[in-house]
C-alpha positions as CSV (number, residue, x, y, z in Angstrom):
1,M,-30.0,-10.8,-29.0
2,I,-33.2,-9.2,-27.7
3,R,-32.6,-6.0,-25.7
4,L,-34.5,-6.1,-22.5
5,S,-36.2,-2.8,-23.1
6,Q,-38.1,-4.1,-26.2
7,K,-41.3,-6.0,-26.7
8,V,-40.9,-9.8,-27.1
9,L,-43.2,-12.1,-29.0
10,C,-43.5,-15.7,-27.9
11,L,-45.3,-18.5,-29.9
12,D,-46.3,-21.9,-28.8
13,W,-48.5,-24.3,-30.8
14,D,-49.8,-27.8,-31.1
15,R,-51.8,-29.5,-33.9
16,R,-55.1,-27.6,-33.0
17,S,-54.2,-24.2,-31.6
18,L,-51.7,-21.4,-31.7
19,R,-50.9,-19.4,-28.6
20,I,-49.5,-15.9,-29.0
21,V,-47.9,-13.8,-26.1
22,L,-46.7,-10.3,-26.5
23,A,-44.8,-9.0,-23.4
24,Q,-42.8,-6.0,-22.4
25,L,-39.5,-6.7,-20.7
26,S,-38.1,-4.2,-18.3
27,R,-35.6,-4.5,-15.4
28,G,-35.7,-8.3,-15.4
29,R,-39.5,-8.5,-15.3
30,A,-42.0,-9.4,-18.0
31,R,-45.3,-7.4,-18.3
32,L,-48.1,-9.1,-20.4
33,L,-49.4,-6.9,-23.2
34,Q,-51.4,-9.4,-25.2
35,A,-52.3,-13.1,-25.1
36,H,-54.3,-14.9,-27.8
37,S,-55.3,-18.5,-28.4
38,V,-56.2,-19.1,-32.1
39,R,-57.7,-22.3,-33.4
40,I,-55.8,-23.7,-36.4
41,P,-58.1,-24.7,-39.3
42,S,-58.2,-28.4,-40.2
43,E,-56.9,-27.6,-43.7
44,I,-53.6,-26.1,-42.3
45,S,-50.9,-28.5,-41.1
46,T,-48.3,-27.4,-38.6
47,D,-45.9,-29.7,-40.4
48,E,-46.0,-27.5,-43.5
49,P,-43.8,-24.5,-42.6
50,E,-44.8,-22.1,-45.4
51,A,-48.6,-22.5,-45.0
52,F,-48.4,-22.5,-41.2
53,G,-46.1,-19.5,-41.2
54,K,-48.5,-17.5,-43.5
55,F,-51.3,-18.4,-41.1
56,I,-49.3,-17.1,-38.1
57,A,-48.6,-13.8,-40.0
58,E,-52.3,-13.4,-40.6
59,C,-53.1,-13.9,-36.9
60,L,-50.4,-11.5,-35.8
61,T,-51.8,-8.8,-38.2
62,K,-55.4,-9.4,-37.0
63,H,-54.4,-9.0,-33.3
64,H,-52.0,-6.1,-34.0
65,C,-49.0,-7.9,-32.5
66,H,-46.1,-6.1,-34.1
67,A,-42.6,-7.5,-33.4
68,R,-39.5,-8.4,-35.4
69,Q,-38.1,-11.1,-33.3
70,V,-39.8,-14.2,-31.8
71,L,-39.2,-16.8,-29.1
72,V,-40.4,-20.4,-29.8
73,D,-39.9,-23.8,-28.3
74,V,-39.5,-27.4,-29.3
75,P,-42.1,-29.7,-27.8
76,R,-41.0,-32.6,-25.6
77,D,-42.0,-35.3,-28.1
78,R,-39.5,-33.8,-30.6
79,A,-36.5,-33.7,-28.2
80,V,-34.4,-36.1,-26.3
81,I,-33.5,-35.3,-22.7
82,K,-30.8,-37.2,-20.7
83,G,-29.2,-36.6,-17.3
84,L,-25.5,-37.0,-17.5
85,S,-23.0,-37.6,-14.7
86,L,-19.5,-36.1,-15.3
87,A,-16.1,-36.1,-13.6
88,P,-15.6,-32.7,-12.0
89,T,-15.2,-30.5,-15.1
90,P,-14.4,-26.7,-15.3
91,D,-16.7,-24.6,-17.5
92,S,-14.1,-24.1,-20.1
93,E,-14.0,-27.8,-20.9
94,L,-17.7,-28.6,-20.1
95,A,-19.0,-28.3,-23.7
96,D,-16.4,-30.8,-25.0
97,A,-17.1,-33.3,-22.2
98,V,-20.9,-33.1,-22.8
99,R,-20.5,-33.6,-26.6
100,L,-18.2,-36.6,-26.0
101,Q,-20.8,-38.3,-23.8
102,A,-23.8,-37.1,-25.9
103,A,-22.4,-39.1,-28.9
104,K,-23.0,-42.2,-26.8
105,E,-26.4,-41.3,-25.3
106,L,-28.3,-39.8,-28.2
107,P,-30.4,-42.2,-30.4
108,F,-29.3,-40.3,-33.5
109,P,-25.9,-39.3,-34.9
110,L,-24.4,-36.2,-33.2
111,E,-23.7,-34.5,-36.5
112,E,-27.4,-34.7,-37.3
113,A,-28.5,-33.1,-34.1
114,E,-28.2,-29.8,-32.2
115,I,-27.6,-30.1,-28.5
116,D,-27.6,-27.9,-25.5
117,F,-27.3,-28.5,-21.8
118,T,-27.6,-26.9,-18.4
119,V,-25.7,-27.7,-15.2
120,L,-27.6,-29.5,-12.5
121,Q,-25.0,-29.9,-9.9
122,R,-21.5,-28.7,-9.0
123,D,-19.0,-29.8,-6.4
124,D,-17.5,-27.7,-3.7
125,S,-14.9,-26.2,-6.0
126,G,-17.5,-25.1,-8.5
127,R,-16.9,-27.7,-11.2
128,A,-19.8,-29.3,-12.9
129,V,-20.6,-33.0,-12.0
130,A,-24.1,-33.4,-13.4
131,V,-25.8,-31.8,-16.4
132,L,-29.1,-32.2,-18.2
133,L,-28.6,-32.8,-21.9
134,A,-31.2,-31.9,-24.5
135,G,-31.0,-32.8,-28.2
136,V,-33.1,-32.2,-31.3
137,L,-32.6,-33.2,-34.9
138,K,-31.4,-30.4,-37.1
139,K,-34.2,-31.0,-39.6
140,T,-36.7,-30.5,-36.8
141,L,-35.0,-27.3,-35.7
142,A,-34.9,-26.1,-39.3
143,R,-38.6,-26.7,-39.7
144,V,-39.3,-24.5,-36.6
145,V,-37.0,-21.8,-37.9
146,Q,-38.7,-22.0,-41.4
147,V,-42.1,-21.5,-39.8
148,C,-40.9,-18.3,-38.1
149,T,-39.3,-17.1,-41.4
150,S,-42.4,-17.8,-43.4
151,A,-44.3,-15.6,-40.8
152,G,-41.9,-12.7,-41.4
153,L,-40.2,-13.2,-38.0
154,K,-36.7,-13.7,-37.0
155,P,-36.2,-16.4,-34.3
156,A,-34.1,-15.1,-31.4
157,R,-34.2,-18.2,-29.3
158,V,-35.5,-21.7,-29.7
159,G,-36.0,-23.2,-26.3
160,L,-37.3,-26.5,-24.9
161,R,-40.9,-26.7,-23.9
162,P,-40.4,-28.5,-20.5
163,Y,-37.9,-25.7,-19.5
164,A,-40.5,-23.0,-20.5
165,N,-43.0,-24.8,-18.3
166,L,-40.4,-24.9,-15.5
167,T,-39.9,-21.2,-15.7
168,S,-43.7,-20.6,-15.4
169,L,-43.8,-22.9,-12.4
170,R,-40.9,-20.9,-10.8
171,N,-42.9,-17.7,-11.2
172,L,-46.0,-19.1,-9.6
173,T,-44.4,-20.6,-6.5
174,D,-41.5,-19.8,-4.1
175,E,-41.4,-23.4,-2.7
176,R,-38.1,-24.4,-4.4
177,A,-37.7,-27.4,-2.1
178,A,-41.1,-28.9,-3.0
179,R,-41.3,-31.6,-5.6
180,T,-44.1,-30.7,-8.0
181,L,-45.5,-32.8,-10.9
182,F,-46.6,-30.5,-13.7
183,V,-49.1,-31.8,-16.3
184,D,-49.5,-29.8,-19.6
185,V,-52.4,-31.2,-21.5
186,G,-52.3,-30.8,-25.3
187,A,-54.4,-31.7,-28.2
188,N,-52.5,-34.9,-29.1
189,W,-49.5,-34.9,-26.7
190,T,-49.5,-34.4,-22.9
191,E,-46.3,-33.4,-21.2
192,I,-45.5,-34.6,-17.7
193,D,-42.6,-32.9,-15.9
194,I,-41.3,-33.3,-12.3
195,V,-39.6,-30.3,-10.7
196,A,-37.5,-30.6,-7.5
197,E,-35.7,-27.8,-5.8
198,G,-36.3,-25.5,-8.8
199,R,-34.7,-28.1,-11.3
200,L,-36.2,-30.3,-13.9
201,V,-35.6,-33.9,-12.8
202,F,-38.0,-35.8,-15.0
203,S,-39.9,-35.1,-18.2
204,R,-41.8,-37.2,-20.7
205,A,-44.5,-36.7,-23.4
206,V,-47.4,-39.2,-23.9
207,N,-49.4,-39.4,-27.1
208,I,-53.1,-39.2,-25.9
209,E,-55.6,-37.7,-28.3
210,S,-57.8,-35.1,-26.7
211,P,-61.5,-35.1,-27.5
212,D,-62.2,-32.4,-30.1
213,P,-65.6,-30.6,-30.6
214,N,-67.6,-31.7,-33.7
215,N,-67.9,-28.1,-34.9
216,P,-64.7,-26.1,-34.2
217,T,-65.0,-22.4,-34.2
218,P,-63.5,-20.8,-37.3
219,V,-60.1,-19.2,-36.4
220,T,-60.9,-16.0,-38.2
221,E,-64.1,-15.4,-36.1
222,D,-63.1,-16.4,-32.5
223,S,-59.8,-16.7,-30.6
224,R,-61.1,-17.8,-27.3
225,I,-60.1,-21.0,-25.4
226,L,-63.5,-22.7,-25.4
227,T,-65.2,-23.8,-22.1
228,A,-66.6,-27.3,-21.5
229,S,-70.2,-26.2,-22.1
230,E,-69.2,-24.6,-25.5
231,L,-67.4,-27.8,-26.6
232,D,-70.2,-30.1,-25.5
233,V,-67.9,-33.2,-25.5
234,P,-69.7,-36.4,-24.4
235,A,-68.9,-37.3,-20.8
236,Q,-67.8,-40.8,-21.7
237,R,-65.1,-39.6,-24.1
238,R,-63.9,-37.1,-21.5
239,A,-63.8,-39.8,-18.8
240,H,-61.7,-42.1,-21.0
241,F,-59.3,-39.2,-21.8
242,V,-58.9,-38.2,-18.1
243,N,-58.4,-41.9,-17.1
244,D,-55.7,-42.4,-19.7
245,I,-53.8,-39.3,-18.4
246,L,-54.2,-40.5,-14.8
247,I,-52.6,-43.8,-15.9
248,E,-49.7,-42.0,-17.5
249,I,-49.2,-39.8,-14.4
250,T,-49.0,-42.9,-12.2
251,R,-46.5,-44.4,-14.6
252,S,-44.4,-41.2,-14.6
253,I,-44.3,-41.2,-10.8
254,Q,-43.2,-44.8,-10.8
255,A,-40.5,-44.2,-13.4
256,H,-39.2,-41.3,-11.4
257,R,-39.0,-43.3,-8.3
258,A,-37.0,-46.0,-10.1
259,T,-34.2,-43.4,-10.3
260,D,-34.8,-41.9,-6.9
261,P,-36.6,-44.4,-4.5
262,S,-37.0,-41.8,-1.8
263,A,-38.7,-39.3,-4.0
264,T,-42.3,-38.2,-3.1
265,I,-44.5,-35.9,-5.0
266,D,-45.7,-32.9,-2.8
267,S,-48.2,-31.3,-5.2
268,I,-49.5,-31.4,-8.8
269,M,-50.3,-28.6,-11.2
270,V,-52.4,-29.0,-14.3
271,A,-52.2,-26.7,-17.3
272,G,-53.5,-26.8,-20.9
273,G,-56.1,-25.4,-23.2
274,T,-58.3,-28.4,-24.1
275,S,-61.2,-27.5,-21.6
276,H,-60.6,-30.9,-19.8
277,E,-58.2,-29.6,-17.2
278,Q,-60.7,-29.0,-14.5
279,A,-62.0,-32.5,-14.8
280,L,-58.5,-33.8,-14.8
281,R,-57.6,-31.8,-11.7
282,D,-60.6,-33.2,-9.7
283,A,-59.8,-36.8,-10.8
284,V,-56.1,-36.5,-9.9
285,A,-56.8,-35.0,-6.5
286,E,-59.3,-37.8,-5.7
287,R,-57.2,-40.6,-7.1
288,L,-53.7,-39.6,-5.8
289,N,-54.9,-37.8,-2.7
290,L,-52.4,-34.9,-3.3
291,P,-52.8,-31.1,-3.4
292,C,-53.7,-30.4,-7.0
293,T,-54.1,-26.9,-8.6
294,L,-54.8,-25.5,-12.0
295,F,-52.2,-23.3,-13.7
296,D,-53.3,-19.7,-12.9
297,P,-50.9,-16.9,-13.8
298,R,-53.2,-14.0,-13.2
299,A,-51.7,-13.2,-9.8
300,A,-48.2,-13.1,-11.2
301,L,-49.3,-11.0,-14.1
302,A,-51.7,-8.8,-12.0
303,L,-54.7,-9.7,-14.1
304,R,-58.4,-10.1,-13.3
305,A,-59.9,-13.3,-12.2
306,K,-61.8,-14.0,-15.4
307,E,-58.5,-14.3,-17.3
308,S,-57.6,-17.4,-15.3
309,E,-59.2,-20.0,-17.5
310,R,-58.3,-18.2,-20.7
311,L,-54.6,-18.3,-19.9
312,R,-54.5,-21.9,-18.6
313,G,-52.9,-23.2,-21.8
314,F,-50.2,-20.5,-21.9
315,S,-47.7,-22.0,-19.5
316,A,-45.0,-22.6,-22.2
317,A,-45.6,-19.3,-24.0
318,L,-45.5,-17.3,-20.8
319,G,-42.5,-19.3,-19.6
320,L,-40.5,-18.1,-22.7
321,A,-41.2,-14.5,-21.9
322,W,-40.5,-14.9,-18.1
323,G,-37.3,-16.8,-18.9
324,L,-36.0,-14.1,-21.1
325,G,-36.7,-11.6,-18.3
326,R,-34.7,-13.5,-15.7
327,S,-31.0,-14.2,-16.3
328,G,-30.2,-17.9,-16.6
329,Q,-33.8,-19.3,-16.8
330,L,-33.7,-19.9,-20.5
331,A,-31.0,-22.5,-19.9
332,I,-31.7,-24.5,-23.1
333,D,-31.4,-22.6,-26.5
334,F,-31.0,-24.8,-29.6
335,L,-30.5,-21.8,-31.7
336,N,-27.6,-20.5,-29.7
337,P,-26.2,-23.6,-27.9
338,K,-23.2,-23.8,-25.7
339,R,-20.4,-24.9,-28.0
340,P,-16.8,-26.2,-27.3
341,I,-14.1,-23.5,-27.4
342,P,-12.2,-23.9,-30.7
343,R,-8.5,-24.8,-30.4
344,Q,-7.6,-21.6,-32.2
345,A,-9.4,-19.6,-29.6
346,I,-7.4,-21.5,-26.9
347,R,-4.2,-20.7,-28.7
348,L,-5.2,-17.0,-28.8
349,A,-6.0,-17.1,-25.1
350,R,-2.5,-18.5,-24.4
351,L,-0.9,-15.8,-26.6
352,R,-2.9,-13.2,-24.6
353,L,-1.5,-14.7,-21.4
354,L,2.0,-14.6,-22.8
355,G,1.4,-11.0,-23.8
356,L,0.2,-10.2,-20.3
357,A,3.3,-11.8,-18.8
358,A,5.6,-9.7,-21.0
359,A,3.6,-6.6,-20.1
360,A,4.0,-7.4,-16.4
361,V,7.8,-7.6,-16.9
362,V,7.9,-4.3,-18.6
363,L,5.7,-2.8,-15.9
364,A,8.1,-4.1,-13.2
365,V,11.1,-2.5,-14.9
366,T,9.3,0.8,-15.5
367,T,8.2,0.8,-11.8
368,F,11.8,0.7,-10.7
369,Y,12.6,3.9,-12.5
370,V,9.6,5.8,-11.4
371,V,9.8,5.0,-7.7
372,Q,11.9,8.0,-6.9
373,Y,9.6,10.2,-8.8
374,Q,6.6,8.8,-6.9
375,R,8.4,9.3,-3.6
376,G,9.2,12.9,-4.4
377,A,5.6,13.4,-5.5
378,R,4.3,12.0,-2.2
379,E,6.6,14.3,-0.3
380,L,5.4,17.3,-2.3
381,A,1.9,16.3,-1.7
382,V,2.6,16.1,2.1
383,L,4.1,19.6,2.0
384,K,1.2,21.0,0.0
385,Q,-1.2,19.5,2.5
386,R,0.7,21.1,5.4
387,L,0.7,24.4,3.7
388,S,-3.0,24.0,3.0
389,N,-3.6,23.2,6.7
390,A,-1.6,26.2,7.8
391,R,-3.6,28.4,5.5
392,E,-6.8,27.0,6.9
393,E,-5.6,27.7,10.5
394,V,-4.7,31.3,9.5
395,R,-8.1,31.7,7.8
396,K,-9.9,30.5,10.9
397,L,-7.9,32.8,13.1
398,V,-8.8,35.8,10.9
399,E,-12.4,34.7,11.0
400,V,-12.3,34.7,14.8
401,Q,-10.6,38.1,14.8
402,N,-13.2,39.5,12.4
403,M,-16.0,38.1,14.5
404,L,-14.6,39.8,17.6
405,A,-14.2,43.1,15.8
406,T,-17.8,42.8,14.5
407,V,-19.0,42.2,18.1
408,Q,-17.0,45.2,19.3
409,D,-18.5,47.3,16.6
410,W,-22.0,46.4,17.5
411,A,-21.2,46.6,21.3
412,T,-20.3,50.3,21.0
413,A,-23.0,52.4,22.7
414,P,-23.2,55.5,24.8
415,V,-23.3,55.4,28.6
416,W,-26.5,57.3,29.0
417,P,-26.2,58.1,32.7
418,E,-22.9,59.9,32.1
419,E,-24.2,61.6,29.0
420,L,-27.3,62.8,30.9
421,L,-25.0,64.1,33.7
422,R,-23.0,66.0,31.2
423,I,-26.1,67.5,29.6
424,S,-27.3,68.5,33.1
425,D,-24.0,70.2,33.7
426,A,-24.4,72.2,30.5
427,A,-27.9,73.4,31.5
428,V,-28.3,77.1,32.5
429,E,-29.6,77.3,36.0
430,P,-32.1,74.5,35.8
431,G,-35.5,75.3,37.2
432,K,-34.8,79.0,37.3
433,Q,-33.9,80.1,33.8
434,M,-34.5,76.8,32.0
435,L,-36.7,73.8,32.2
436,V,-36.7,70.6,30.1
437,Q,-40.0,68.8,29.6
438,Q,-39.0,65.6,27.7
439,L,-35.8,63.6,26.7
440,R,-35.6,60.8,24.1
441,L,-32.4,58.8,23.7
442,D,-31.6,56.8,20.6
443,G,-28.4,54.7,20.7
444,R,-28.9,53.3,17.1
445,T,-28.4,56.8,15.6
446,G,-26.4,58.5,18.4
447,R,-29.2,61.1,18.9
448,I,-30.7,62.8,21.9
449,D,-34.0,64.7,21.5
450,I,-34.6,67.4,24.1
451,R,-38.1,68.5,23.6
452,G,-39.9,71.5,25.2
453,V,-36.9,73.4,26.6
454,Q,-38.6,76.3,28.3
455,A,-36.7,79.5,29.2
456,D,-37.5,83.2,30.0
457,A,-35.4,84.3,27.0
458,A,-34.1,82.9,23.7
459,E,-30.5,83.5,24.9
460,V,-30.8,80.8,27.6
461,P,-31.2,77.8,25.2
462,A,-28.6,79.4,22.9
463,K,-26.1,79.4,25.8
464,F,-27.2,75.8,26.5
465,Q,-26.3,74.9,22.9
466,D,-22.9,76.6,23.3
467,N,-22.2,74.7,26.5
468,L,-22.9,71.4,24.7
469,N,-20.9,72.2,21.6
470,D,-18.0,73.7,23.5
471,P,-18.0,72.3,27.1
472,P,-16.4,74.5,29.8
473,P,-13.1,73.4,31.4
474,V,-13.0,71.7,34.7
475,V,-13.1,74.1,37.6
476,A,-12.0,72.7,41.0
477,L,-13.9,73.9,44.0
478,G,-11.7,73.0,46.9
479,S,-10.8,69.3,46.3
480,A,-14.0,68.2,44.4
481,P,-14.2,68.5,40.6
482,T,-17.5,69.8,39.1
483,T,-17.7,68.0,35.8
484,A,-18.4,64.3,34.9
485,V,-15.0,64.0,33.2
486,A,-13.3,65.2,36.3
487,R,-15.3,62.7,38.4
488,G,-13.5,59.9,36.6
489,A,-16.0,59.0,33.9
490,L,-15.1,57.6,30.5
491,K,-13.9,59.9,27.8
492,P,-17.0,61.9,26.9
493,F,-18.4,62.1,23.4
494,T,-18.3,65.5,21.6
495,Y,-21.7,66.9,20.8
496,D,-23.3,68.6,17.9
497,A,-26.3,70.5,19.4
498,Q,-28.8,72.1,17.1
499,L,-31.6,74.4,18.2
500,G,-35.1,74.4,16.7
501,T,-37.4,77.4,16.3
502,W,-38.0,79.6,19.4
503,N,-41.7,79.6,20.2
504,L,-43.1,82.5,22.3
505,K,-45.9,81.7,24.6
506,Q,-49.2,83.7,24.5
507,G,-50.6,85.3,27.6
508,G,-49.0,86.7,30.7
509,N,-48.3,85.5,34.2
510,Q,-46.1,82.7,32.9
511,K,-42.7,81.9,34.4
512,F,-41.1,81.1,31.0
513,S,-41.7,83.2,27.9
514,G,-41.1,80.6,25.3
515,S,-39.8,77.1,24.4
516,V,-37.6,75.4,21.8
517,D,-36.6,71.8,20.8
518,V,-32.9,70.9,20.9
519,V,-31.4,67.9,19.0
520,V,-28.0,66.7,20.2
521,Y,-25.8,64.3,18.2
522,L,-23.0,62.2,19.8
523,K,-20.5,63.1,17.1
524,E,-18.0,60.2,17.7
525,L,-20.8,57.6,17.9
526,V,-22.4,58.9,14.7
527,D,-19.0,58.8,12.8
528,H,-18.4,55.2,14.2
529,L,-21.8,54.0,13.0
530,N,-21.4,55.6,9.6
531,S,-18.1,53.8,9.0
532,R,-19.2,50.4,10.3
533,A,-20.1,49.1,6.8
534,A,-16.7,50.1,5.4
535,R,-14.9,48.2,8.3
536,E,-17.1,45.1,7.7
537,K,-16.2,45.2,4.0
538,D,-12.5,45.4,4.8
539,R,-12.7,42.4,7.1
540,K,-14.4,40.3,4.4
541,K,-11.8,41.3,1.8
542,K,-9.1,40.1,4.2
543,E,-10.8,36.7,4.5
544,R,-11.1,36.4,0.7
545,E,-7.4,37.2,0.2
546,L,-6.6,34.2,2.4
């Protein structure tokens, strides 16, 4: 088998030319790496496997086409194709049914032939009711294999040329419902196929000799497909050749209509590497008044326009590569044909079924004994799930509590109006013995900066400091308290007041003799702020423990 990630070499030949295609297969698609058409010297016969195989090896070396496996095909004139109608047959019995009928339909003994088939039609239950049978003599197949072996190659598949052309046609058009007549012009044989709904419904090969140039280009010097001007074939010989093919196309259409009177040809495609395809296309379009095109794979291969004519004769070789890239398109493979299932294999399959039945009985008995265990396991799983749910609810509750505690931590702040009132109460005769120039309040650090405290003596700010650090008790005057605490304010913060350096003023005639800066810390707020990180750490630890 060829792995789809490898390069694949495809060969197709007739009496005059060898076509080489090297492609890369990836993800069901074929990417063209090389394509060469090589003229076969007159002294080399394609019917001599050893000499022809050696010639192929030389060509591959010259063009640096390195591959171990190769795909080739059997031309239409060397194979027999028959459409068979069957009683509804399952796939397991299809090979036997086909071989039984093939023995009656083939023109040679079945034991001397290699046959393969593809299903054309199935009934509603999926059973095959029509197949296309293809047969080739074993000696013909052996000759093809010997050519590959002589070239140092191992054949992986030996397909049928009409099916390779069918695959190429599928890759060039999406009109599966159209009925297309495909003409593949060769040196001495022309293949005529009819494709309907993506299936090969008619195929024949006609022996018509293509006009050959008088001086063929040596194969070792040139590998091109020569144009009409290079061949310089007399117009009269070309006209006879084109007319002969037109006659055979007409006969093919009539033969097809004999099996299907309602069949009509929707379009015609012409392929081949003889340089007469353009003239044939023009003549067919004029004579039959049908849409007629030339085989042009460059769009499907993403190639430049100048490659169109050069690849016109590569329909079969490209079809081999495309068919390998798409599952089921290489339906005919004489090297690996569909064979009947041996009786021994059928007996082994029956034994496997009996073994499966016995295993099913053992499984049923075992199931009876493990039911209780499974039931207990399910109950345990339910309890574990409930416990997990409960833990999750507790965890969410703790998260909410921690969030509230965090908010409360950050919401803690002094009530500045009350603190200012308390500081005012602690002042020593404001305006007379003491005057404050500036206050700065900082709730993030719990600090109050009292700047420029002016006084007539250093003892006045010292007494102010004492009043803050050790506030006096409440003294009632009549029925009205004199402190903020007595007025019903919140519990006051305790203070830590610190004096700066006493600065004497220079000069006379001044009401106050000096000034000093006072820094007051709200002790409880400072302690709370300093311990906030530790409380947050405890809350996170509690969440992790859950």
